[in-house]
C-alpha positions in Angstrom: 92.6 67.7 99.5 96.0 68.7 100.8 97.1 72.3 100.1 100.7 72.5 99.0 102.7 75.2 100.7 104.4 77.2 97.8 107.0 79.9 98.3 108.5 82.4 95.9 112.3 82.5 95.8 114.2 85.4 94.2 117.9 85.4 93.6 119.5 88.7 92.5 123.0 89.8 91.5 124.5 93.1 90.4 125.6 93.4 86.8 129.3 94.2 86.3 130.0 95.0 90.0 133.3 93.2 90.0 134.6 95.6 87.3 133.2 98.7 89.1 135.6 101.2 90.6 133.0 101.9 93.3 132.5 98.3 94.4 132.9 99.1 98.1 130.2 101.8 97.9 127.9 99.4 96.0 128.4 96.8 98.7 127.5 99.3 101.4 124.5 100.5 99.4 123.4 96.9 99.0 123.5 96.3 102.7 121.5 99.5 103.3 118.9 98.6 100.7 118.4 95.1 102.1 117.9 96.5 105.6 115.3 98.9 104.2 113.6 96.2 102.1 113.3 93.8 105.1 111.7 96.5 107.2 109.3 97.6 104.5 108.2 94.1 103.3 108.4 92.2 106.6 104.7 91.1 106.3 105.3 89.1 103.1 108.7 87.6 103.8 109.1 84.0 104.8 112.7 84.7 105.5 114.6 88.1 105.4 116.5 89.0 102.3 120.1 88.0 102.9 123.4 88.3 101.0 124.5 84.8 100.4 127.8 85.1 98.4 129.6 88.1 97.0 127.1 90.6 95.5 124.3 87.9 95.3 121.4 88.0 97.6 118.2 85.9 98.0 114.6 86.6 99.1 111.9 84.1 100.1 108.3 85.2 100.2 105.1 83.4 101.3 103.2 85.6 98.8 104.7 84.1 95.6 102.8 86.4 93.3 105.0 89.2 94.5 108.3 87.9 93.1 108.4 90.3 90.2 107.4 93.2 92.5 110.3 92.3 94.7 112.7 92.4 91.7 111.3 95.8 90.6 111.7 97.2 94.2 115.4 96.4 94.2 115.9 97.6 90.6 114.6 101.0 91.6 116.8 101.1 94.7 119.8 100.9 92.4 118.6 103.2 89.6 120.4 106.3 91.0 123.6 104.2 91.4 123.5 103.5 87.7 123.6 99.7 88.3 121.4 97.0 86.7 120.4 93.7 88.2 120.2 90.1 87.2 117.3 88.3 88.8 115.9 84.8 88.7 112.5 83.9 90.2 111.0 80.5 91.1 107.9 79.2 92.8 107.7 75.9 94.6 108.0 74.0 97.8 110.7 73.9 100.5 112.5 70.7 101.2 113.8 72.0 104.5 112.2 73.3 107.6 111.4 77.0 107.4 113.8 79.1 109.4 114.7 82.8 109.4 118.1 82.2 108.0 117.7 81.9 104.2 121.1 80.3 103.9 119.8 77.2 105.6 116.9 76.8 103.3 116.6 74.6 100.2 114.0 73.2 97.9 112.5 73.4 94.4 111.6 77.1 94.7 115.3 77.9 95.1 116.4 75.4 92.4 114.1 77.1 89.9 115.2 80.6 90.9 118.8 79.5 90.4 118.0 78.1 87.0 116.2 81.3 86.1 119.2 83.4 87.2 121.6 81.4 85.2 119.3 81.7 82.2 119.1 85.4 82.6 122.9 85.7 82.8 123.5 83.5 79.8 120.4 84.6 77.9 120.3 81.1 76.5 116.5 80.5 76.6 114.3 81.0 73.6 112.1 83.3 75.6 114.8 85.8 76.3 115.1 87.6 72.9 116.4 91.0 74.0 119.8 91.7 75.7 118.0 94.5 77.5 116.2 91.8 79.6 118.0 90.3 82.6 115.0 89.0 84.5 113.5 85.4 84.2 110.9 83.3 85.8 111.6 79.5 85.7 109.1 76.7 86.1 109.1 73.1 85.1 105.4 72.3 85.6 103.2 71.0 82.8 101.8 73.5 80.3 98.7 75.3 81.4 97.6 76.6 78.1 97.7 74.8 74.7 96.0 76.0 71.6 96.2 75.8 67.8 96.9 78.5 65.3 96.2 78.6 61.6 99.1 77.8 59.3 100.5 80.3 56.9 99.6 80.0 53.2 102.8 78.1 52.6 101.7 75.6 55.2 98.1 75.5 54.2 98.4 72.1 52.7 99.3 70.7 56.1 96.1 72.2 57.6 96.9 73.5 61.1 100.1 73.9 63.1 99.9 73.1 66.8 102.1 74.7 69.4 102.3 74.8 73.2 102.0 78.1 75.0 102.7 77.8 78.7 101.7 80.4 81.3 105.3 80.9 82.5 106.2 81.7 78.8 103.4 84.3 78.8 104.7 85.7 82.0 108.2 85.9 80.8 107.2 87.5 77.5 105.4 90.2 79.5 108.4 90.6 81.8 110.7 91.0 78.8 108.5 93.7 77.2 108.4 95.6 80.5 112.2 95.4 81.0 112.7 96.8 77.5 110.4 99.7 78.3 112.4 100.4 81.5 115.7 100.1 79.7 114.8 103.1 77.6 114.1 105.4 80.5 116.6 108.3 81.1 118.0 109.0 84.5 115.8 112.1 84.8 112.7 110.0 83.9 113.7 107.4 86.5 114.1 110.1 89.1 110.6 111.6 88.4 109.1 108.0 88.5 110.7 107.5 91.9 109.3 110.8 93.1 105.9 109.7 91.7 106.0 106.4 93.6 107.0 108.3 96.8 104.7 111.3 96.7 101.8 109.9 94.7 100.7 113.0 92.8 102.1 115.5 90.3 101.3 118.4 92.6 103.1 116.8 95.6 106.2 116.2 93.4 106.2 119.8 92.3 105.9 120.9 96.0 108.5 118.6 97.4 111.2 118.6 94.8 112.6 121.3 92.6 109.3 123.0 91.7 109.0 121.6 88.2 105.7 122.4 86.6 102.9 119.8 86.8 102.7 119.7 83.0 106.5 119.0 82.9 106.2 116.1 85.4 103.2 114.7 83.5 105.1 114.9 80.2 108.2 113.0 81.6 106.1 110.3 83.1 104.1 109.7 79.9 107.1 109.8 77.6 108.7 107.2 79.9 105.7 104.9 79.5 105.5 104.8 83.3 101.8 103.9 83.4 102.2 101.1 80.9 105.1 99.8 83.0 102.9 99.8 86.1 100.0 98.1 84.3 102.4 95.4 83.1 103.6 94.8 86.6 100.0 94.5 87.8 99.2 92.0 85.1 102.3 89.9 85.8 101.2 89.7 89.5 97.7 88.6 88.4 99.1 86.0 86.1 101.4 84.7 88.9 98.3 84.5 91.2 96.5 82.4 88.6 99.6 80.2 88.2 99.6 79.6 92.0 96.0 78.7 92.0 96.7 76.0 89.3 99.7 74.7 91.2 98.0 74.2 94.6 
């Protein structure tokens, strides 16, 4: 049986950058962040992240389950700039020969990522229910999960109501819940979270930053629901891995 080569495409854009009075600085920061990202994630990139037009950039990975992790990485890079991102993610084949220049690549993975980005910007999909969510994963494959639920009392005469619940819908629902949690974080909480990701322990944060107490650091991370956010990200990656196994 032939194994289909599937790639994860991510298309990202800055929210409101055209209206920003610091657009030149944001563009410079974007270039710096992309360079850093390409160095850090070289082992999972099918093609380096590249600015394609304006403030929009694209990423292609050969580890498609990492698409949301890629989005979160760029989100965190822009946290201290006070800038949010739109992001669309898609998984699929390439219809062109793989090259290192992402601008010369095309295929279903990019088409779905573009559809996802447009959905995130317009928020015109039934699975984007919160304006705090600007991230979407698009897929047009057949449903992977279908089940029935009991009808309400008012519908009891009809017996059971059937509905289709696809894996991409489950993934998007979890993404939306995670994005809502992140949207409630304060700047200080985000800063402590970034320190936690960098240093890995409360004690190291206290030693390397401004000597906040370990209890204070713990309180900030817990009140920001940081560990729930991390668990959600892990579960999204596991669900995407399962999605890939079903597609191949």
